[in-house]
N, C-alpha and C positions, 0 to 999 in steps of 0.2 A: 593674852599672850603668854607663852609657856617657854621653858627653858631657856631661861635669858642669861648671855654670857656678860661678865664684865668688862672685860678687854676688848677694846677694838680689835677685829680680826683684819688680816690683810685683804680678804675677798668675802664679798656677800653675794651669795648665791640666791637669785630673784625667780621665784617659781609662784605662779598663781594657778588656782585648782577651782575648778567648778565640775564636780560629778565625775571624778577621774580615778573611781576605784579600781578600773581593771589594770590600770597602767601606773599609778603614781608611786606605789611602793617600789617598783623596779626602777624608775626615774630617781626617787629620793635614795635608793642604795646605790645607783651609780655615782651621786655626789658623795656619798659617805666613804665610797671606794677610792675617791682621788689620792693620787701621790702626794699631792701637795694638801696639808691637813690644817692650815691656818685659815679656816673660813668659817662663816656662819650661814646656815640655810635659812632664808627668810621666806616662809610657805604663807601666802595669803589666800585664805579660802573665802570664795564669793558666794557664800550662803549655798553650799551643796547640800542636796538632798539625800545624798547615799552616804556610804561608810567611809569615804575618802580620808578624812581626817582622823578617823577610829583607827585607820590602819597604821598611820604615822605615829599616831600618839603611844602605840605599842613599841616603838622604837626607842630605846634609851641611849640618847646621844644629846649631849648640852650644847651641840653647836645648832641645833633646830630651834627656831623661833617659829610659833605659829599665831597667826592673827586671823582671827574668825570675824568676818563681816557680818554685821547684824542685819543689814538689809543688801539686797543685790545692785552692786555697782557696775558689773559688766566690766570687760578686760582691761580697757585702758585706765579707767579709774582704780581699779585693783592694783594695777601695776604701780601706780603713783602711790597708793597707799604703802605697798611694800618698800618702794623706793625712799620713802620717808623715813622708814626704820632702819633701812641699812646703813652700816656703820663702816663698811670696809673702803679701802683706798679704791678698789676695783669692784665693778658689778659682772657678775657671771650670771648670764641667762640660760635656764632650762625651763622648758614646758613641762608640764606633769605627764604628759605621754611621751617624751622624747628621753635619749640616753645618752650621757656623756662617757666618752673612754676615759681610763683611770689617768692618763697622762695629759688631758686637755687643760686643766687648769694651770699645772705648772709651766706647760709650754706657752701658754698665753701670756702668763705673768711675764716669764723670760722676755718675750717679745716685746711687751709695753715697756719693761724697764731698758731694754737695749735700745728703744726707739723712742725718746722722749715727745717727738713730734707726732707719733700715733696716738689718736685719741680712743680709739677702738680697733678692735682685732677678731675676726671671725676665722672659721675653718673650713675646709672642704667637710662634705657629709655625706652619709648613705641615708638612702630612703628605705624604709622597712613598712611592711605591712602589719596589721593587727595582731598577726602572731609571730613577728619579729624576723619574718623572712625577708631578704634582700629584694629590694625592686630594682635599684639602680644605685651607682655612686655618682657623685658629682666631681668633676674637675674643670677649673676655670683659671684664668689669668689672675695672678694676686698681687700684683704690683699696686701701690696705693694710687698712682694714675689710672691704671685700669679700673680699679674698683670705683674711683670716682666717675669715670666715664660710663661705667656700668650703671650708675644711679640716674643718669640721664635718659636711658632708653630701655633698661632690663635688669633691674636690680638683681645681683646673685647673692646677696646677703639674706641669711635665714637666722631668725631671731635666737634660736636656741643654740646657735654656734657662736654668740658672740659675748665679749667681755670687753667693757668700756670703762674709761676713767669717772668715777662718782661726781667729783668735783665740776667736769666739764658738762656732763649730762644735766646736772642741777643748774648750772649757769643759762643752760639752753632751755630751762623749764621742764625738763623730764620729758614724760610721753605727752604729746599733745592730745589733749581730750576732744578736740573737735574730729577725731579719727577711730571710728569703732574697730575696723579691722587691720588698717595698715599703720597703726601708732608705732609700730617698730621702724617702717620704713621713712615716716615722718622724723623718727629720733635720727637716722643714719644720716639723713639730708642736713638736719640742724648740726649735727657733728661734723660733717664734711664741710660745712660753711666756715669753721673756725680751726678744722684741722684736718690730719689725714687718717685714712683707714685701710688696715692690712688685713690680710688673711694668710693663714698657715697652711701651707699646701698639703695637708694630711687630713683624711678622714678621721675627725675626732669627735665626732657627734653623729647620733642615728637620730633621725628625723621620722616619726611614726605617721603614716597617712591613714586617717581612720575615717570610714563611712560616716560615723556619727559624731565628728567633731564640730565644732562651732562654725565651720564653712559648709555645713549643710543646713543652716538654720535658714529661715525664711526670708529674712532681710538680708542674708549674706550677698546674693547676687547682686543686688542694687549697690548696696553700701561699698562692697569691695571695689567695685569698678569707680565708683564716686571717688573714693579715697584715692585710687591710684590715677585717675583724670587730674585730679587736682596736685596731688604729689608730684606728678612728672612735669606738669606745668612749673611747679616750684623750683625742680630740679635744675631746669634750663638755665637759672641764674648762677650754679655754680662755676667759680672760677676754674681754668685750665682745661675746659671743654674744647674739642676741635670742632671745625665745621662739620664734619661727618657724624660726630657725636649728637650736635644739636639738630642736625636733619632726621637723624635716627630718633631722636627724642621727639620731634614734632609728628614723625610718623605714629609713635606709640601713642602720643596724645590724641591724635587723630582716631585712632582704632579705638581707643577706650571712650572716647567722645561719643562716638557713633555706638557703641555698645552700651554706654550710660543713657543714650537717647531711647534705645530700643527697650531696655528694660525700665526706664522711666514711662514710656508709653504703656507697657502692659501693667505697670502700677497705678495706671489712671492719671500720671502727671503730664498731662498733653502740652501745656506751655511749655515745660521745661523741656520735654522730649523736641519739641519744635526748635527752640532756642539752641539746643545742642546740635541737632541735625544741620541747622543753618550756619552754625559756627564752623563744623567739621565736615562740611559738604565736600570739600576738596578730597578727603579721605575715603569716598565712597568706592571709586576703583581698586584702591589698595586693599580694602576691606573683602571687597567681592573676591580678588585674587586670592587673599589670605584663607578666605572661607572654603574656596575650592581645593587647596592644598592641604590644610589642616584642622577645619572646622574651626571651633572655638578653643584649640588648645593653644593657640598662639597668644591668648590672654593668661599671663603666668599668674598663678595665685601667690600673693605675699603672705608668708607664713609668720 
């Protein structure tokens, strides 16, 4: 651990890193450039083999704390290692390839303090490519009821845009280690079970879409759909859902179930593939229509 602060800050910024040398410095500097300055940056390095951390160690700022893991933990466990270190009242998340706009933290803190029933708040965001060029801008409904409904069938929350209350997240067990890729989605569902989630309708975060991110790993395709399948099923238990939300949720579950079955079959998990196909057989006509319309793009990745 390096550069330890003595006083507890208002905000802890949680960032994990694995071989992010091409982007991490820009991400860290976007944190240091925040108009709100009472924060610590907790950076957990998951045994990078490049010079990611060396780049950050050159930055002289006492608010940076670095924890170097001595064995590879993978994303979810690394996040929990960092969460255990965080001492701020609020946790702001930023991935090591994403960028926070300068006013993001100030606006999210103000939102949380003005809305005590809100346990987490996100933002609209822009998608950028590896060169920082704009791909698209997000805009979606931001009321807490709309966000809750989206969790049931098409989550709009992006990890790097979020700030949440540390005490509530800890009571919910932090990031669930049963999920390798959708650990953030699991946390949003857990938080929505005990409170409300809001979104600030401004693009305050840039999300970088990289071809060589963890989403291109060999086990990504099957594990992401597995996580999504299980978590959308759990989200059906949220309070306040309308009948249409539950119907849309069942549609999403069926489609992910069939995709999970297909990818299980390709991985040689024949019995699991058969069981999933039988369970979600009713969704085959829907899947066929969606494949004709959009291909596999209708399965939205959860970053």
